[in-house]
PADREN-374758 format. One record per atom (N, C-alpha, C): residue in one letter; y, z, x. Coordinates in steps of 0.02 Angstrom, whole numbers, padded with zeros to 5 digits, always signed. Layout:
! residues N
AYZX;...
//
This chain:
! residues 221
M+00518+01065+09022;M+00480+01112+09056;M+00411+01085+09077;D+00385+01093+09130;D+00322+01081+09156;D+00282+01139+09155;G+00229+01146+09118;G+00182+01203+09107;G+00136+01209+09165;R+00124+01148+09206;R+00087+01156+09266;R+00117+01183+09324;R+00090+01233+09348;R+00123+01259+09412;R+00094+01218+09473;S+00132+01199+09509;S+00117+01156+09572;S+00124+01198+09632;S+00094+01174+09684;S+00112+01221+09750;S+00183+01202+09780;A+00204+01242+09813;A+00268+01236+09849;A+00286+01171+09879;A+00230+01150+09919;A+00233+01089+09951;A+00232+01039+09906;E+00198+01036+09847;E+00201+00979+09799;E+00272+00969+09765;V+00297+01037+09751;V+00354+01040+09714;V+00415+01010+09766;Y+00409+01028+09825;Y+00465+01008+09872;Y+00464+00931+09883;R+00406+00905+09886;R+00398+00837+09889;R+00422+00795+09824;H+00415+00819+09764;H+00444+00803+09707;H+00512+00790+09715;Y+00549+00842+09731;Y+00620+00844+09737;Y+00645+00801+09788;R+00610+00788+09847;R+00630+00748+09901;R+00635+00681+09877;R+00584+00666+09832;R+00583+00593+09810;R+00641+00580+09755;L+00649+00637+09714;L+00694+00631+09665;L+00769+00627+09692;V+00789+00670+09736;V+00856+00673+09770;V+00867+00603+09807;G+00814+00570+09837;G+00826+00510+09874;G+00822+00450+09841;E+00805+00451+09771;E+00806+00389+09733;E+00879+00359+09721;P+00877+00292+09741;P+00947+00254+09743;P+00965+00230+09669;V+00958+00277+09623;V+00978+00259+09562;V+01023+00315+09534;P+01067+00303+09483;P+01118+00351+09457;P+01075+00399+09413;P+01096+00464+09407;P+01155+00492+09451;P+01125+00502+09529;A+01175+00496+09566;A+01165+00505+09644;A+01162+00584+09654;L+01097+00604+09650;L+01095+00679+09664;L+01113+00696+09731;D+01103+00657+09778;D+01116+00684+09845;D+01185+00684+09861;V+01233+00661+09820;V+01301+00666+09827;V+01330+00731+09790;A+01315+00751+09733;A+01343+00800+09713;A+01297+00833+09647;L+01287+00885+09630;L+01249+00917+09579;L+01263+00992+09568;C+01261+01008+09498;C+01256+01078+09487;C+01199+01083+09435;W+01144+01116+09448;W+01089+01127+09409;W+01074+01204+09402;T+01077+01228+09345;T+01068+01297+09325;T+01009+01314+09274;V+00977+01359+09288;V+00925+01381+09244;V+00926+01458+09232;V+00946+01470+09157;V+00947+01537+09138;V+00891+01562+09104;V+00860+01611+09126;V+00793+01637+09102;V+00808+01707+09082;P+00796+01723+09013;P+00806+01781+08984;P+00760+01835+09006;N+00790+01901+09017;N+00750+01958+09037;N+00686+01962+08984;A+00634+02001+08999;A+00581+02015+08963;A+00602+02048+08900;G+00585+02026+08842;G+00600+02058+08782;G+00662+02041+08757;A+00711+02003+08791;A+00774+01974+08769;A+00771+01912+08726;V+00814+01912+08688;V+00817+01852+08637;V+00845+01789+08681;P+00810+01735+08684;P+00837+01672+08721;P+00902+01654+08700;L+00940+01631+08750;L+01003+01607+08733;L+01006+01542+08696;T+01050+01521+08659;T+01058+01459+08629;T+01111+01419+08666;V+01121+01365+08642;V+01174+01323+08673;V+01249+01346+08650;E+01243+01372+08591;E+01309+01406+08562;E+01325+01469+08615;D+01282+01503+08623;D+01281+01567+08661;D+01309+01549+08735;V+01279+01499+08759;V+01309+01471+08831;V+01377+01453+08829;G+01398+01413+08773;G+01468+01396+08768;G+01512+01448+08757;T+01491+01509+08723;T+01531+01573+08719;T+01549+01601+08783;R+01483+01607+08818;R+01491+01641+08881;R+01532+01609+08937;L+01529+01541+08941;L+01560+01506+08986;L+01643+01493+08969;S+01653+01484+08914;S+01722+01485+08879;S+01758+01553+08892;G+01724+01608+08891;G+01754+01674+08899;G+01799+01683+08836;G+01785+01654+08777;G+01825+01656+08721;G+01882+01613+08708;A+01882+01568+08763;A+01945+01517+08759;A+01935+01459+08719;G+01874+01452+08689;G+01860+01402+08642;G+01813+01344+08671;H+01762+01318+08637;H+01723+01266+08658;H+01701+01229+08601;E+01660+01169+08607;E+01629+01139+08559;E+01558+01106+08577;V+01516+01116+08532;V+01447+01084+08553;V+01443+01018+08528;H+01425+00975+08565;H+01419+00910+08542;H+01351+00886+08531;E+01326+00834+08491;E+01261+00807+08482;E+01238+00777+08550;A+01184+00775+08544;A+01140+00748+08610;A+01162+00679+08630;A+01181+00664+08700;A+01202+00603+08726;A+01183+00598+08794;G+01190+00540+08819;G+01161+00523+08894;G+01204+00558+08940;L+01182+00576+09005;L+01222+00609+09061;L+01278+00576+09077;D+01297+00514+09053;D+01357+00481+09069;D+01422+00521+09050;V+01411+00561+08998;V+01464+00603+08971;V+01488+00654+09017;V+01435+00670+09061;V+01444+00728+09112;V+01464+00694+09178;D+01421+00644+09197;D+01432+00618+09260;D+01501+00572+09267;L+01520+00539+09206;L+01579+00500+09205;L+01625+00519+09145;P+01644+00580+09151;P+01690+00606+09091;P+01747+00569+09076;D+01772+00580+09016;D+01843+00564+09005;D+01884+00609+09043;H+01934+00570+09081;H+01974+00598+09126;H+02029+00655+09096;R+02030+00642+09021;R+02076+00687+08998;R+02042+00762+08987;L+01978+00767+08995;L+01946+00828+08977;L+01944+00874+09039;N+01969+00928+09038;N+01970+00968+09102;N+01969+01045+09078;P+01907+01074+09095;P+01858+01057+09132;P+01807+01005+09108;P+01773+00962+09145;P+01728+00901+09113;P+01673+00938+09075;P+01637+00896+09029;P+01590+00919+08989;P+01526+00945+09034;V+01481+00986+09006;V+01427+01013+09035;V+01362+01000+08993;A+01307+00960+09021;A+01252+00956+08970;A+01210+01024+08972;V+01188+01048+08910;V+01145+01106+08898;V+01087+01096+08861;D+01029+01117+08871;D+00967+01097+08838;D+00919+01159+08838;R+00872+01160+08796;R+00821+01215+08809;R+00772+01192+08850;A+00730+01237+08883;A+00672+01222+08923;A+00622+01283+08912;G+00584+01281+08861;G+00546+01341+08839;G+00589+01398+08816;S+00585+01454+08842;S+00620+01512+08832;S+00692+01511+08871;A+00690+01464+08925;A+00749+01467+08964;A+00793+01416+08933;I+00855+01414+08969;I+00905+01360+08954;I+00933+01332+09017;V+00942+01267+09016;V+00962+01231+09074;V+01038+01200+09062;L+01075+01205+09123;L+01139+01172+09117;L+01133+01119+09179;Y+01174+01062+09156;Y+01181+01004+09214;Y+01257+00989+09215;G+01284+00993+09273;G+01352+00971+09279;G+01359+00941+09355;L+01426+00943+09375;L+01439+00918+09447;L+01471+00976+09492;D+01538+00978+09490;D+01566+01023+09536;D+01585+01092+09511;H+01618+01086+09451;H+01656+01152+09430;H+01617+01209+09414;L+01558+01210+09394;L+01511+01264+09375;L+01491+01298+09440;G+01492+01263+09498;G+01451+01295+09558;G+01497+01335+09592;V+01561+01343+09587;V+01610+01365+09621;V+01625+01446+09608;P+01641+01463+09545;P+01663+01530+09526;P+01600+01579+09517;P+01599+01635+09558;P+01539+01681+09544;P+01546+01708+09463;A+01602+01711+09441;A+01620+01740+09376;A+01577+01700+09328;V+01572+01639+09340;V+01530+01599+09284;V+01452+01618+09288;T+01425+01626+09349;T+01351+01647+09339;T+01342+01724+09326;R+01394+01761+09342;R+01397+01826+09318;R+01391+01838+09245;S+01438+01790+09212;S+01442+01790+09136;S+01377+01775+09106;L+01354+01718+09142;L+01285+01685+09105;L+01233+01742+09115;S+01235+01784+09161;S+01176+01818+09185;S+01173+01885+09138;A+01205+01897+09085;A+01200+01951+09054;A+01131+01958+09016;N+01092+02006+09030;N+01029+02012+09005;N+00984+01950+09022;A+01001+01933+09084;A+00957+01859+09101;A+00960+01857+09174;R+00923+01808+09202;R+00930+01780+09268;R+00942+01715+09274;V+01002+01703+09318;V+01031+01643+09322;V+01027+01612+09393;Y+00980+01554+09394;Y+00965+01518+09462;Y+01013+01457+09471;N+01054+01454+09512;N+01098+01396+09521;N+01097+01356+09587;A+01087+01302+09587;A+01096+01249+09640;A+01153+01205+09634;W+01204+01211+09686;W+01261+01173+09680;W+01279+01141+09753;W+01300+01082+09753;W+01331+01041+09815;W+01373+00992+09785;N+01433+00981+09840;N+01475+00923+09818;N+01473+00874+09872;V+01519+00823+09863;V+01513+00767+09907;V+01530+00774+09982;N+01560+00838+09995;N+01577+00865+10055;N+01514+00907+10091;C+01463+00909+10052;C+01400+00956+10076;C+01417+01030+10075;V+01478+01041+10043;V+01481+01124+10030;V+01438+01137+09973;N+01399+01200+09987;N+01350+01207+09935;N+01327+01276+09938;H+01283+01299+09889;H+01255+01367+09891;H+01204+01358+09838;L+01150+01403+09850;L+01091+01419+09800;L+01107+01489+09788;S+01107+01503+09725;S+01134+01577+09702;S+01076+01607+09647;L+01073+01671+09650;L+01042+01706+09591;L+01084+01761+09563;A+01097+01764+09501;A+01127+01816+09475;A+01082+01855+09421;V+01083+01917+09421;V+01038+01955+09376;V+01080+02006+09340;D+01080+02009+09273;D+01122+02062+09235;D+01194+02070+09256;G+01226+02014+09267;G+01294+02025+09285;G+01312+02031+09350;E+01269+02029+09404;E+01279+02029+09472;E+01246+01981+09517;V+01287+01955+09554;V+01259+01900+09600;V+01222+01930+09652;L+01157+01923+09665;L+01120+01951+09712;L+01106+01911+09775;L+01104+01839+09769;L+01092+01798+09825;L+01135+01741+09823;S+01157+01720+09878;S+01201+01653+09884;S+01187+01632+09956;I+01153+01572+09951;I+01121+01551+10022;I+01155+01480+10029;D+01174+01465+10095;D+01205+01405+10117;D+01131+01364+10139;G+01132+01298+10110;G+01074+01256+10137;G+01085+01237+10207;L+01138+01227+10235;L+01150+01211+10306;L+01150+01265+10347;F+01163+01326+10337;F+01160+01389+10370;F+01120+01442+10331;P+01059+01428+10323;P+01017+01473+10273;P+01005+01546+10318;G+01008+01552+10379;G+00988+01614+10410;G+00906+01621+10404;R+00884+01679+10424;R+00818+01703+10425;R+00807+01741+10355;P+00745+01753+10329;P+00733+01787+10275;P+00764+01851+10277;E+00761+01892+10341;E+00778+01963+10345;E+00859+01969+10342;D+00890+01907+10340;D+00968+01906+10343;D+00988+01912+10262;H+00939+01916+10216;H+00959+01917+10143;H+00922+01978+10112;P+00959+02042+10101;P+00925+02095+10092;P+00906+02092+10015;N+00925+02053+09975;N+00902+02044+09909;N+00849+01998+09902;L+00819+01961+09937;L+00774+01912+09943;L+00711+01934+09901;A+00695+01987+09895;A+00641+02013+09853;A+00645+02001+09775;W+00708+01979+09753;W+00722+01953+09692;W+00699+01883+09683;W+00698+01842+09736;W+00669+01776+09737;W+00619+01760+09786;P+00566+01795+09781;P+00504+01782+09840;P+00485+01715+09842;E+00493+01675+09794;E+00471+01600+09791;E+00500+01559+09852;L+00567+01583+09873;L+00593+01548+09920;L+00552+01548+09984;T+00521+01605+09999;T+00484+01613+10061;T+00416+01572+10070;A+00399+01549+10003;A+00338+01512+10003;A+00353+01439+10028;I+00406+01416+10026;I+00431+01339+10051;I+00440+01345+10118;N+00399+01301+10147;N+00393+01293+10228;N+00469+01275+10247;D+00485+01305+10299;D+00551+01280+10335;D+00619+01299+10292;F+00610+01332+10236;F+00666+01343+10199;F+00718+01384+10239;F+00691+01438+10268;F+00732+01480+10313;F+00724+01466+10389;L+00774+01484+10427;L+00765+01473+10493;L+00718+01525+10526;D+00683+01511+10578;D+00644+01555+10608;D+00667+01599+10677;Y+00742+01584+10680;Y+00778+01613+10745;Y+00837+01632+10724;E+00877+01686+10761;E+00932+01706+10737;E+00994+01656+10760;D+01030+01626+10710;D+01074+01579+10731;D+01146+01608+10751;T+01145+01637+10803;T+01198+01672+10834;T+01260+01628+10841;A+01256+01564+10854;A+01304+01513+10873;A+01328+01493+10808;C+01299+01508+10753;C+01312+01470+10686;C+01318+01394+10695;T+01267+01364+10724;T+01262+01297+10728;T+01225+01265+10663;G+01193+01301+10626;G+01160+01274+10568;G+01101+01234+10587;R+01073+01207+10540;R+01012+01167+10541;R+01017+01107+10582;D+00972+01082+10623;D+00968+01026+10652;D+00905+00987+10652;D+00860+01010+10600;D+00794+00984+10593;D+00780+00928+10542;N+00835+00903+10509;N+00830+00865+10456;N+00798+00877+10398;W+00788+00936+10387;W+00749+00973+10325;W+00802+00958+10273;D+00769+00940+10211;D+00801+00920+10155;D+00815+00980+10115;W+00873+01012+10132;W+00894+01076+10091;W+00901+01063+10019;Q+00926+01004+09999;Q+00941+00991+09934;Q+00875+00992+09888;A+00825+00958+09913;A+00760+00967+09890;A+00734+01039+09880;G+00750+01076+09938;G+00725+01143+09947;G+00757+01191+09892;F+00824+01182+09886;F+00861+01214+09828;F+00824+01203+09756;L+00815+01142+09738;L+00789+01122+09673;L+00714+01152+09676;A+00676+01145+09724;A+00618+01169+09726;A+00606+01244+09721;G+00652+01282+09747;G+00663+01352+09741;G+00667+01379+09665;I+00706+01345+09626;I+00722+01354+09554;I+00660+01340+09522;E+00626+01284+09532;E+00568+01266+09493;E+00512+01320+09505;L+00505+01336+09568;L+00451+01387+09579;L+00462+01458+09542;A+00523+01476+09539;A+00546+01530+09513;A+00543+01535+09438;T+00552+01479+09401;T+00559+01478+09332;T+00507+01435+09291;G+00474+01385+09333;G+00435+01343+09303;G+00467+01283+09269;V+00534+01280+09277;V+00579+01224+09244;V+00581+01165+09296;R+00564+01105+09280;R+00566+01048+09320;R+00628+01005+09301;L+00669+00981+09352;L+00709+00928+09349;L+00682+00871+09373;D+00667+00810+09327;D+00646+00749+09340;D+00680+00690+09317;R+00653+00635+09323;R+00680+00570+09301;R+00687+00566+09224;R+00633+00592+09192;R+00633+00589+09119;R+00688+00632+09094;W+00694+00689+09126;W+00749+00730+09101;W+00824+00699+09114;L+00830+00671+09172;L+00890+00637+09187;L+00901+00580+09136;N+00849+00548+09118;N+00870+00480+09075;N+00870+00505+08998;A+00855+00566+08980;A+00861+00588+08910;A+00920+00601+08891;E+00923+00601+08827;E+00999+00634+08800;E+00995+00706+08784;H+01044+00742+08796;H+01049+00818+08787;H+01114+00836+08750;P+01120+00888+08719;P+01175+00916+08699;P+01226+00935+08745;Y+01289+00933+08734;Y+01340+00949+08785;Y+01396+00988+08757;L+01434+01021+08805;L+01486+01066+08787;L+01552+01038+08813;T+01609+01049+08773;T+01669+01040+08796;T+01715+01102+08786;F+01764+01110+08831;F+01794+01171+08829;F+01870+01159+08815;S+01906+01203+08788;S+01974+01195+08782;S+02020+01231+08831;G+01985+01268+08881;G+02015+01301+08936;G+01967+01301+08998;P+01995+01332+09054;P+01942+01328+09105;P+01888+01381+09099;V+01832+01368+09141;V+01773+01412+09139;V+01775+01462+09191;E+01831+01466+09234;E+01830+01509+09286;E+01866+01584+09247;H+01826+01628+09229;H+01857+01688+09199;H+01826+01744+09219;
//
């Protein structure tokens, strides 16, 4: 966690550099990055708590810290694949690839008495940026078809997004053609999460070892 608060433009530039780096992991190809922030006065989640919420009681195991290869290049026999989980101050962060970004039930479960910020995209550029609060998904934004601020009635829950220049369109996309301005929506997703939580994803975090979870059954519950 980076205690220094940067401007929206500085944060966006940081993630544009990070996503564009030609070193593993290839963040521009696929990523699932989640930050869970406890509500005011709530007890922060532990790695064990996250495992319980994700598994839905189906069973999980917490493993000692290891490099992200265990997540990026998992044992093919593990289904679902592992998820890296670690603390960031009072928040807790999750790093994975595809499977955590799909089912809304996952973010709803994680968001009990908390706020869950999730950025997800896959190799086909299917994507969303979502916010779940107290068991309810309030926002889900497509980076290629973000719409205008007024198209998102719950945007007041995540006002930091409006501080990022060009995050939203300034016109009504009636033809649903999406963005055509080469704006880096992946960097915008990650910048939005940092601005809201103060938690930074950087090369040091990606190169470090982190505890990780494995599951005995699917996380879609």
